[in-house]
Every structure is written in structure tokens, then in C-alpha cells.
N, C-alpha and C positions, 0 to 999 in steps of 0.2 A: 504493499499501499503506501501512496504518496506522503510524504513527509514535508512539511512547511511550519511559517510563523505566523500568529496570527497577528495582522498588523492594525485591525479595524473591529470595532463589538459595539453593536447597538441592539440593545434587546438581547433577545435571542438568535439573532443572525451574528455571523463573525466573518471577516475575509482572511482568507488563508494563501500567504504568499508561498505558493509552493517552490520546491528546488529548480524547476523549469523555468520559474519565472514571470508564470502565471498565476493570477489571481483568481482563487477561489470563494465563491459564497457557500457558506457550509452553517449548520446549525448542529447541537450539543446532542448526540445520545440520550436517551433517557436514564440511563445508568449513572449519570455522571450526578443528577440530583440526586438520586439514591444514596450514591457513594458519600455524599456531602462534599463534593468538588466540582467546578465548573471552570471551563476554558475560561481563559482570562486574555486579553492583549498583553502580547510579549511571551506567549505560551509557544513552546515548541510542539506541534501536534502531530499524530498520525491521521490523515484520513482518507475515506473512501467515497464512491461514487454510489449514491443510491438510486431511486426509481426518478425517471425524466432527470432535470437538470440540478437536482437536489444533491447535495454532496454532507456526510457526515463525520464529525470528529468522533475517531473513536477511541485515540490514547493521546493522554498528555505526559510530555517527556517528563523527567524530574524537574524542580522548581529549585533555584537556589534559593528566592524568596518571593514575595508577594504582598500586596498592599489590597486592605478593603475600599480605601479613599484614597486616591481613586484606584480602581478595580485593575491592577496591573501587575504582571509576572515578571520575574528575572529583569530588575532593577539595576544597575550599577551606579547611577549618581542621583540625587535628589537634590535639585538647583532651588533654594529657597530665597525668593524674590522679595526683598524687602526696601523700603522707602522711610528718610526721613521729613518729606514733604509730604503735605497732606493729602489725600487720609495717612497718617503714620501707621506703620506697621506694629501692630501689637505684640511686645516682646518677648510676650506668654506664649504666643502661636508660633514664634520662630522656634522657641526652646521647644515646644511639644513635636514641632516637624522635626528637628534634629536629633530628638530622643527617639523619636519614631525611626527615623532612618538609624540609628547606630544599633536598635533593638533588634533590627531587620537585616543588619550587614550590608546596608547602602552606604556608600561615601555622602555625606552631607557636604554642598558646596552654599556658600553665602554670596548671593550677590546684591550689593545696595545701589540701586536705580535712581535716576531722578538727580543724580548729583550735580546738574544744572542750574536746579532749584533751591534745595539744601544741601550743604556739604556733607558726604556720606561717610568721610573716613572717621570720623570716632566711633560711630557704628561698627563698620566693618574691622575698626582695630580691636574692638572686644571680641569677636569670633576668630580673627586671625590669631590672637592672642591666646584662644581657647583651642586651637589646632585645627580649625578650618580652612581648608582654602577657599578665598573670598577674592570677590570680584568689586570694583567700584565702576558703574557706570552710568552712560547718558546716551540716550538713544537720540536727542538732539544734538550734541556736540560729538558724539561719537566715543567719547571717551570710555576704555575699557572692553569695547565691542569686539575687537580685534583679537584682545587676549583669551576673551571668552571664548571666540568662535575658534579659538586655536586648540582650547583645552578640550571642549565640547569634541569628543571622539567618538570610540567605536564603544559598544553597549546601548543599554535604554535608559536616557537619560530622561526623567521625570522632571517637568517645572511647575511648584507649585508658589502661591503667593497671595496675599489677601489682594482685594479687590480693591482697585484703582492703583496699585504699584507701576504700571506700565509694563505687565508680563508680555501682555499681546503685542505691544509695539516693540520689545525686545526680540519676541520669539520672530518678527517680521523681518529683522535686521539679521539673525541668524538662518534663517528659513526664505530667502528673498523669491522662491517658486512658489511658496505656499503662504497665501495670506491668511493670518489668522486672524478671523475678524474681532473686531472691538468696537466698544462704544464710547460715548461721550461721559466723564463723572457728573453723576448726578449731586448738584448743589447742596440739592435741598437734604440727602441724608450721608451725603459725603463718601460714597463709595462707587465704584463701577458696577456696569451690568454686563456680567460675561454671557456669551450666547452658546457656549460648549454644550452639546447635548449628546456627545458620544465619546468613545475612547479610540483616539487612532495615533499610531505612530506616524511621525513625518522622518522621511529619510532625510539625515542631515549631511547625504553628501561627503561623510568622512567616514562611513565603515560602521554609523551608528545609526540612531534612531531619537528623536525626539517626542515626548508626550506632553502635551498642553493639560492643565485642569482647571475646573471653574474655579475662580475667586472666593473666596470664603472671608467672613467676618468674625468666626468665632471658631476654634477646634475645640474639642470634646479628646482628652488622651483616652478614654476609657471607647469611644467608640473609634479611636485609630489603633484601639487593641494593645494598649501599653498595660500589660496586666498581671506583670510579676515586678513587686516593688524591690526584691532583692536584685534583679538586674538594673535596676534604673540607675543606681552610681555609676556603674559602666556606661551608661549611656552619655555620661559627660565627662568628656575624655582631659579637661582639667583637674578633676579630682583625683587622676592617677597619680601616685606618689604620696598620696596625703589619706590614704583610706586606712591605715595600719592604726587605728586611734586606740582609746584604752580599753575600750567593749568591743569583742569580737562581732557584735551584734548591732554595732552604733548605724542609725538610720542616717546619721549627717545633717540633721536638722536642727535639733534644740540639746545634745547629749554633751556633758561635761567631758572633757578629754577630749573631743573631737578633732583631728586633725584637719577637717576639712573646714571647720568652722574657724579655726587658728588662720587657715590661708585666706579665709573672707575677710578677717580682721585686718590681717598684714595687706589687704590690698591684692595677692596672688591670685584668686579668683574673683570675678566680676559678682559684686552682691546683688544685683538683678538676677543674674543666672542662675545664683544659689537660691535666691526667694523663688524662684519660679521651678529650679528641681524640687522645693518642699511642697510647694501647689500639687505640682503632680503628683508627688510621693504620697502626700495627703488622698489625694483622690483613689489613688490605688489602693492604699492603706485601708480605705473604707469598705472595700469588696470583701463581701464573705466567699468563701471558696464554692457555696453552690451557686451563687452569683456568677462565678468566674464560669464555671461549668455551664450554664443557661446561655453565656455570650457564644462561649466557643462552640456550643452546639446548635446554635444560629447562623454561623456561619457556612 
């Protein structure tokens, strides 16, 4: 049976780019819903011809990772687009996304956009210091665009950002042959209106793919499947080297003898990053075991 990559997903229909270079519209066999696994954009699959012009996905190759929001598999990089210009990106949302990426074995990359309006270097420096690849960009002046384009290469790169940060304009610079639809900023509510209705992998011309996602106004760490509080400290790379605290079960939130807290007090770890870590940790800690099981069973 032929194999291919799911490059577009809309509802229960998906487009598979096969090894012969052709695209086939497929649907998933019913067994996937029974098994609790459904093919996602980014999946490598085996498919076959069915009746008429219909094709069926038969098998999903082993995934290295996947996200539910957006529903994409085998992601190499999560590009988090932020802005210091109105509407200013919420730092908590940024840190939820960096944690989600780390949690799933995805490389987080920070892009501070619209720097022709407000200098984004102070925000960029915080995340650069935390250990993340970071870019400062402007689609109006062209600042940082060439460096970003050079960085985006093989693999599947997902771009995410709060509404109004200029993500679609940024993608139009990176993908000149594909026009990502944009809309004006709503002055009334201070956010953008995004028109993405399906998940699609765009060929970046450098051996990889770019995925656009709808703009968001707020993120819930539980909905993003951050469910294990014990793994959360490892999702903040700047904590590395400061987790050998007085107590082995230190949560790094308010405990005495916590080296992470000492690093925050000394200015080694950004205090807002740590504050957001505590917020995420407390959200996860409230979950009971049966609630985690129910969430996982709904996937």
C-alpha cells in the first residue's frame, strides 16, 4: 500500500501527499476512533484505494510527538510569536506555550514581532537568557526576517501567537507563494480576527513545512495537556542547575531552602517566568488522578 504525509486536515477529510508526488483525499477508517487515535496533519500514514474515488488511511506511523491544540503531529519547532506593541502579548500565554513545547519534546522558538512600533529587545533578552532561540522581527522594516527564514528549515514548524501580533503578515514574508489571510485589528476589542478554519502544512521551500494556527486570547494549560506537575520544572530550562533543593520533593513554588527561589531573588531567573511557572504548577496540582484519567480518555 502507498505511504504519504498528511498535509491538510479538514474535519474528517485529509489530503495525503504520497511518495509519487500526487495528493490523495482520504478519510480515516472507523477503527481509529475505536482505538482512540485519529490521523492528524503531520502524520506519516499508509493508505489504500477504496470504492470509487475514495481512499482510506489504514495505518499511522509511530509519532515522535503531537499536540491537540493545534492538532498536528511530528512537530520539530514551535515558533511563539509575541509583541510588545498593542495588543501586548500576555507573558503567561508565552510561558504556557514554551512549557507545552518542552513537555512534548518540541523546540520552542521565540519571535518578538512589530519592533518597528515598540522595541522588542527587552522581552527577547528574557527568553534568550532562558536558553531559547530568539528572533526580533518587523515585517515593515524587514528586521530579522532573513535570519528567521534561514533558521526555518527541515521538519514541521508550528507558528502560534496571540491575536494581533502580526503572525499572518510574518508568515506571508516567509511563504511568499502562499498568502495567509489576515484581517484588520479590531479597535473595539484590541485583538485580531483570524480566518484559519483547517490545518494545513505549507511547503517552506527549505525541506520542511510551516503550520499556521488560529490566534488566541487565552490558553489553559490543562486543555493543552500539561498534566504532570512533576515534569513541569524540567520544562523551564533556566531551572536546570538549581533544582537540588533542601527537600527532594521541592515544588519550587514557596518552599524554604529552594535554590530556584534563591536564583529568582538574585535575578538569575526572571521573576515573571517563575511566577507563571507557579501559576501553571498550581493549575496542574489541583487535578485529581481520576480527572487526569478522564481527560486522557477523552483524547
